[in-house]
C-alpha positions as CSV (number, residue, x, y, z in Angstrom):
1,X,0.8,-11.9,8.7
2,X,3.3,-9.9,6.7
3,X,6.7,-9.3,8.2
4,X,8.2,-5.7,7.5
5,X,12.0,-5.6,8.1
6,X,12.6,-2.0,9.1
7,X,15.3,0.2,7.7
8,X,15.4,3.5,9.6
9,X,17.8,5.9,7.9
10,X,19.6,8.8,9.6
11,X,22.4,10.8,7.8
12,X,22.6,8.2,5.2
13,X,23.1,5.2,7.5
14,X,20.8,2.4,8.7
15,X,20.2,3.0,12.6
16,X,17.8,2.4,15.5
17,X,16.7,4.8,17.9
18,X,16.0,3.7,21.6
19,X,12.4,4.6,22.2
20,X,12.4,7.1,19.7
21,X,15.2,9.3,21.1
22,X,17.2,11.2,18.6
23,X,20.4,11.0,20.9
24,X,20.0,7.2,21.5
25,X,21.4,6.0,18.1
26,X,22.8,2.5,17.1
27,X,24.5,2.4,13.5
28,X,23.8,-0.7,11.5
29,X,25.7,0.4,8.2
30,X,24.5,1.1,4.8
31,X,20.7,1.1,4.2
32,X,21.2,-0.4,0.6
33,X,23.2,-3.3,2.0
34,X,20.5,-3.9,4.6
35,X,17.8,-4.0,2.0
36,X,19.7,-6.6,0.0
37,X,20.1,-8.8,3.1
38,X,16.6,-8.8,4.0
39,X,15.5,-9.3,0.4
40,X,18.0,-12.3,0.1
41,X,16.4,-13.7,3.3
42,X,13.0,-13.8,1.7
43,X,11.4,-10.4,2.6
44,X,8.2,-9.6,0.8
45,X,8.1,-5.9,1.6
46,X,10.2,-3.3,3.5
47,X,9.6,-0.5,5.8
48,X,11.6,2.6,5.5
49,X,11.7,5.5,7.8
50,X,13.4,8.8,6.9
51,X,14.4,9.8,10.5
52,X,15.8,13.3,9.3
53,X,12.5,13.9,7.6
54,X,10.6,12.9,10.8
55,X,12.6,15.3,13.0
56,X,13.6,18.1,10.8
57,X,10.6,18.0,8.2
58,X,13.2,17.6,5.5
59,X,13.9,14.2,3.5
60,X,17.7,13.8,3.6
61,X,17.7,10.2,2.8
62,X,16.0,10.1,-0.6
63,X,19.0,8.8,-2.6
64,X,19.1,5.8,-0.4
65,X,15.3,5.2,-0.7
66,X,15.4,5.5,-4.5
67,X,18.3,2.8,-4.6
68,X,16.3,0.4,-2.3
69,X,13.1,0.9,-4.3
70,X,15.1,0.1,-7.5
71,X,15.8,-3.3,-6.0
72,X,12.3,-4.3,-7.1
73,X,10.7,-5.2,-3.6
74,X,7.7,-3.2,-2.9
75,X,8.7,-0.5,0.1
76,X,6.6,1.8,2.2
77,X,8.3,5.0,3.5
78,X,7.5,7.3,6.2
79,X,9.1,10.3,7.9
80,X,8.3,14.0,7.5
81,X,5.9,13.7,4.8
82,X,3.6,16.6,5.0
83,X,2.4,17.9,1.7
84,X,0.9,16.6,-1.6
85,X,4.2,17.7,-3.3
86,X,6.2,15.6,-0.9
87,X,4.0,12.7,-1.2
88,X,4.2,12.8,-5.2
89,X,7.9,13.2,-4.7
90,X,8.2,10.0,-2.6
91,X,6.2,8.0,-5.0
92,X,8.4,9.2,-7.8
93,X,11.2,7.4,-6.2
94,X,9.4,4.2,-6.7
95,X,7.9,3.4,-3.2
96,X,4.7,1.5,-3.2
97,X,3.1,3.1,-0.2
98,X,3.6,6.3,1.8
99,X,3.2,6.7,5.5
100,X,1.6,9.9,7.0
101,X,2.2,10.4,10.6
102,X,2.5,14.0,11.5
103,X,0.3,14.9,8.7
104,X,-2.4,12.5,9.8
105,X,-2.6,14.2,13.2
106,X,-2.3,17.7,12.2
107,X,-3.6,17.8,8.7
108,X,-6.4,15.4,8.1
109,X,-7.5,17.2,4.8
110,X,-4.2,16.3,3.4
111,X,-4.8,12.8,4.0
112,X,-8.2,12.8,2.4
113,X,-6.8,14.4,-0.7
114,X,-4.0,11.9,-0.8
115,X,-6.3,9.0,-0.4
116,X,-8.3,10.4,-3.2
117,X,-5.5,10.8,-5.6
118,X,-3.5,7.5,-4.3
119,X,-6.0,5.0,-3.4
120,X,-5.0,2.2,-1.3
121,X,-1.3,3.6,-1.2
122,X,-1.7,5.9,2.0
123,X,-0.9,4.5,5.2
124,X,-1.3,6.3,8.5
125,X,1.4,6.2,11.3
126,X,-0.5,6.0,14.8
127,X,2.4,6.6,17.2
128,X,1.4,6.8,20.8
129,X,2.9,8.0,23.9
130,X,1.2,7.4,27.3
131,X,-1.8,6.5,25.3
132,X,-2.0,9.7,23.1
133,X,-0.8,10.0,19.5
134,X,2.5,12.0,19.2
135,X,3.9,13.7,16.1
136,X,7.0,15.6,14.6
137,X,9.4,12.7,15.3
138,X,7.4,11.5,18.2
139,X,8.5,14.7,20.4
140,X,5.1,16.6,20.2
141,X,2.3,15.0,22.4
142,X,-1.5,15.5,21.7
143,X,-4.8,14.8,23.4
144,X,-5.9,12.4,20.6
145,X,-6.2,8.7,21.5
146,X,-5.0,6.0,18.9
147,X,-8.6,4.9,18.2
148,X,-9.8,8.6,17.8
149,X,-6.9,9.1,15.1
150,X,-7.5,5.8,13.6
151,X,-11.3,6.3,13.0
152,X,-10.6,9.8,11.7
153,X,-8.2,8.4,9.3
154,X,-10.6,5.7,8.4
155,X,-13.3,8.4,7.3
156,X,-10.4,9.9,5.3
157,X,-10.0,6.8,3.2
158,X,-7.1,5.3,4.8
159,X,-7.3,1.2,5.0
160,X,-3.9,0.5,6.7
161,X,-2.4,1.8,9.9
162,X,1.1,1.3,11.5
163,X,0.7,1.4,15.3
164,X,3.8,1.9,17.7
165,X,3.8,2.4,21.3
166,X,6.8,4.7,21.4
167,X,7.9,3.5,25.0
168,X,8.4,0.0,23.5
169,X,10.4,1.0,20.4
170,X,13.7,-0.8,20.2
171,X,13.6,-2.1,23.7
172,X,13.1,-5.9,22.6
173,X,10.8,-5.9,25.5
174,X,7.8,-6.9,23.4
175,X,5.0,-4.7,21.8
176,X,2.0,-3.2,23.5
177,X,-0.2,-6.2,22.7
178,X,-3.3,-4.9,24.5
179,X,-3.5,-1.6,22.9
180,X,-2.6,-3.0,19.5
181,X,-5.2,-5.9,19.8
182,X,-7.7,-3.2,20.9
183,X,-7.0,-1.1,17.9
184,X,-7.5,-4.1,15.5
185,X,-10.8,-5.0,17.1
186,X,-12.4,-1.6,17.4
187,X,-11.0,0.3,14.3
188,X,-12.0,-2.2,11.6
189,X,-8.6,-1.2,9.9
190,X,-5.7,-3.4,8.8
191,X,-3.2,-2.8,11.6
192,X,0.6,-3.3,11.4
193,X,2.0,-4.0,14.8
194,X,5.4,-2.1,15.6
195,X,7.7,-1.3,18.5
196,X,9.5,-3.7,21.1
197,X,9.4,-7.2,19.1
198,X,12.2,-9.0,20.6
199,X,11.1,-12.6,20.3
200,X,9.3,-15.0,17.8
201,X,6.6,-15.1,20.5
202,X,5.9,-11.5,20.1
203,X,5.3,-12.0,16.3
204,X,2.9,-15.0,17.1
205,X,1.0,-12.9,19.5
206,X,0.6,-10.0,17.1
207,X,-0.5,-12.7,14.4
208,X,-3.2,-13.8,16.9
209,X,-4.3,-10.5,17.7
210,X,-5.3,-10.1,14.0
211,X,-2.7,-7.8,12.9
212,X,-2.0,-7.5,9.1
213,X,1.5,-7.2,9.5
214,X,4.5,-6.7,12.0
215,X,7.5,-4.3,11.7
216,X,10.8,-5.9,12.9
217,X,14.1,-3.9,13.3
218,X,16.5,-4.2,16.2
219,X,15.9,-8.0,16.8
220,X,16.7,-8.6,13.4
221,X,19.8,-6.5,13.3
222,X,21.1,-8.0,16.7
223,X,20.3,-11.6,15.7
224,X,17.7,-12.4,18.3
225,X,16.1,-14.5,15.5
226,X,16.4,-14.8,11.6
227,X,14.3,-13.2,9.0
228,X,13.5,-16.8,7.8
229,X,12.3,-17.7,11.4
230,X,10.2,-14.5,11.6
231,X,8.5,-15.5,8.2
232,X,7.6,-18.9,9.5
233,X,6.3,-17.5,12.9
234,X,4.1,-15.2,10.8
235,X,2.7,-18.1,8.8
236,X,2.0,-20.0,12.1
237,X,4.7,-22.6,11.2
238,X,6.6,-24.3,14.0
239,X,10.6,-24.4,14.1
């Protein structure tokens, strides 16, 4: 299982939002410095989120994204990317994969077009609140289930999804394992588990659930475990 250290960016800073709330912000410094730290610790891939893009629909951390991508490690980027023009612009910054969240829920035709033009480089973000997919920075609810959205995205050409239970995000209380495992089992997609990882046991559980990867943010920034320990857990190693 791959470990994706998360760098969520807001107003040029690396931050974490408690349960996705824009008003509940913890600042962890410069995004580029965070990226260098995770790379030096052995990261193989980075997960970047432009929170300003997610909430406002306008990317405001693109210089940080470009600088991080220039370090040479593959990165995936999400947050407010809702048109082909914006998708192309993000790829021009050097990112390896683009994550579509709101667009996946509201504009499946865009996802189909993007997958056709950039095969294997489009990831769908499935962000769930009370069992239903949410969009627009997690503030707009829908009546679409995680599996319904996943199967729609699979039909559009998506092969990998990031699944987040919003109520778990940045709580350090563990991911929604039951829902994550069900999505792995029922969708036939590569699933990256996200939201709530607080212990190495959470990573082991996600690996055993069949996840392709796990996104880890707050637990790393707050020293609950090291990235080296997370990488060992993801490989099934002890100690």
